[in-house]
N, C-alpha and C positions, 0 to 999 in steps of 0.2 A: 756434366754437366747437365743436361735436361731436366733427370732430379733433382738437381742442386737447383735450380730454379726453380723449379714445380715447391720444392719444400717453404721456401720464403716468400713465395708467392702464394700460399698456402697460412703461411707466416701472417703475411699483412692482411689476408680476408679476415683471419681469425680476431687480433686485435682488432680491428673496424667494424662486425659487427658482432662481437661479445659483450656482455654486459659487467659495467664495471661501477658499479655505483656504490659500492663502501669505497675501492681505492680512489673516485673523482671527491668523494664527500670527504678522503680524510686530507686532498691538495686542497680542496677552498679551501678547509675550515686551516689549512697549514700557511697557504696567502694571505687568507684573514689577519690572522693571528702576525705574520711577520707585518703587514702592514702597519697592526695597530703598535706594533712594538718600536717601528719606527718614528710613527708619529708621540707615541711618549717619549723615547729618547730627543727628539729632536727639541721636544717643549723643555724636556729638563735639565738639559747640557746640550746651549750652542755650541759649543767647541763638537763638542760627539756630534753633531749632525753634520758640522762640514766636512765629517769623513763620509758621510755615507752620501753615495751618490744618488743623486735625484733622476727617480721612474716615475716614467708619463706612463697615463693611463695605456697604449697600447701593445706596451713593453710590458707588464704587468699580464695584460690579457694573453701577448703572444706566451710569456712563459707558462700561464697555466693552461693553454691548447699543449707545449711543448710538453709540460711534465705527463699531461694526462696519454700522449703520445706514447711516448716514449713508454711509460708505466703499461700501457695495451703489448705494444711489443716485446717486455721483458714477460709479462706473464704469457702472451700468447702459447710457447710450445707446451707450459702445462697445462693450459688451456687443450691445444692442440691433443696430449698424452693421458687427460681425464675421457675426455670424448671417444679415444681409441680402446680405451679403460673397461668402458663402463660397453660399447657394441661388442666388445669380446667376453664379457659378462655374460652380456643377452647370448652371445650366437652360442657360446659353449654351454649356458643352462637349457637352451632348445636340444642341440646335442644329446645331451645326459635325461633326456626326457623321454623316460618310453616311449616309442612310437606305435599305435593301435590303442586296445583296450588296457585302461591300466590292470582288470583283471582277468587273469590265468585261470583258467579251470579245468582240472582233469580226472578226470573216471578212474577210480581204483576200484579192485575185486580178487579176491581171492578165497584160497579152500578155508581160509584162516581167522581166528575172530577178529574183526567183529564184522567180519563180513560174512561168515559160517560158522554155525554153532546151534546145535541140538538139547533139547529140554523134555524127558523120556521120548515120546513117540513123535513128536515134535522135530521139523527141522525149519530152520530162520536162515533168509538169505537176504543181504544188504548188497549194496554197491556205494561207493564213498568219492562224495565229491570235494575236490582238494583242492586250494586254492592257491598257484605256483605264481600268484604273482605279487606287484609291489604295494597296490591297494587292495581294502574290504571288496567283496563281490557283495552286491544289493540285488533286494528283490528275486529274487531266482527260482522259478520255475521248473518243475518236471513234469513229465507227459512220458505216459506209455502209451504209444501211438499204435501197435499193429502185436497181434501174435501171429506166426505163421508154423504150421499153419492152424489155423484157428480153431482152438477146442471142441472138439464136438459133443461133448455133456459141460453144460456152464449153471451155476446156481445163479438166477436172478440175469436179466438184461447185461449181455456181452455188450456196452457200448463205448465202445473205443472213440476217441481215444480216454484217458484216464489218468487223473491227477495223481502221479504216486503219491505216498505218505512218506513220511520223513520219521527216522528214527526215534522222535521226540514225539512224535502224539498225530492223532488224525487231522493236520496241516497238509495242505500240499503247496505252498509257500515258505520257500525260505528267506526270512528280511536280511542276511549277510551273513558272508563266511568270509572272518580276519585272515591276510594273509599269513600264509603256511600253515591253517588249520583246514578241518574236514568235517562235514555234515554227509549223516547217513542217510539214504533213502531206501523203502523197502524193497526188494524183487517179490514176496511170498512170504508166508507162512503157511509150512503146508506139514497133513499130518495122513498117514497111511492110511487107505478105508480097509476095513478089515469085515468081512463078513463071517460071522459063528468064528471058526480055529482055523479058517481054510487062510490060505496064507496070503497076503496085501495084492492085487495086481495093478493098483491105482494110486495117486496119492493126491488130495484133495487140496487144493490149493487157495488164501484165502489172501487177504490185505495189501491184494492189486495196485487197490486204487477207488478214487471216487470218480464215478460218470456221471453222467448227465444225470441220468434216472437211477442208479441203484450204487449199489456195491457189490459183485458180482464174485465169487467164485470160481473155480474152474477144476479140472480134473486131466491128471498127469498121469497116462498109462505106462505102467514100465515099458524100460525097451523104447521108449519115445526121445522126438528130440522135435524142439521148437525154438524159435528165434524172436526175442522180445525187442521189438526196435523202438526207442527212448528220444526225448527230445530234451534238452537242458538247453533254458534261456534265462538272459541275467539280463538288467537294465544297462550294466556297463563290465560285459563279457560276452566275448564269442559266442555264438548258438553253437551247441556240441549236439551233432546227431550218433547216436551208437546202436550194439546189436549187440545182446546177451544171447550165449546158448545154452540153452536147459537140456540135460537130458537125465532121464529119469530111470531107477530099476529098484529092483527089490530093495538093495542096503541102505539105498537117498538117493541123493538130489544133486547133481553135478550144476554149478550153474557158472559162465567163461565167457567172459567177453571174447566178441568175435573179433580176428585183425584183418 
């Protein structure tokens, strides 16, 4: 019973606070038309005029007001329904909107193309940045922040952090990665160092990235192990910190993501 009374109180409140401009206009036009028709009938046919009741001004005003109130009460449940439907639609849209960053970046790497391949004596190692989100990832910047242990020999100043190269060229900034698309970044390009006919004892790795003062190369001794620490930043995705483990031997170089 309490809910029943509360609902009808809501109907009454809605009826008197809701705009009814169009309905009021139609009612006023109808009453004006009815008054004009009555005056015309009385002038045109005295007999018909005798059959029409004499309506005073206050009765006309009461009729207009009562009709407006009645129309509001009839339409109030529809107005309540429309308002509740709009609120539920807004709430559902808010619940369906993914929380947090609209772009979701994932680092991918393995020992097959396009992440690992060879051309002659050269080996090429890449990692992928995959967008698993619903919107494009914007303004992505990738940096190599540290190499542990620090290489003993480097060509040029090993001025970390280095802005990593993208696969499309020497540009450290990836402007956009579309949903379900991937961009490749260079870990390094490496070639075995040979002295005469002696077997290689180390690899020279270049294309590590661009530093503040130089674009260095480093030497990776066979049977060595290093950890490359990276960071990926974007204007609309969460920051990613990850480490690649690099192992070198006489047969090649293995690069894996550290778990």
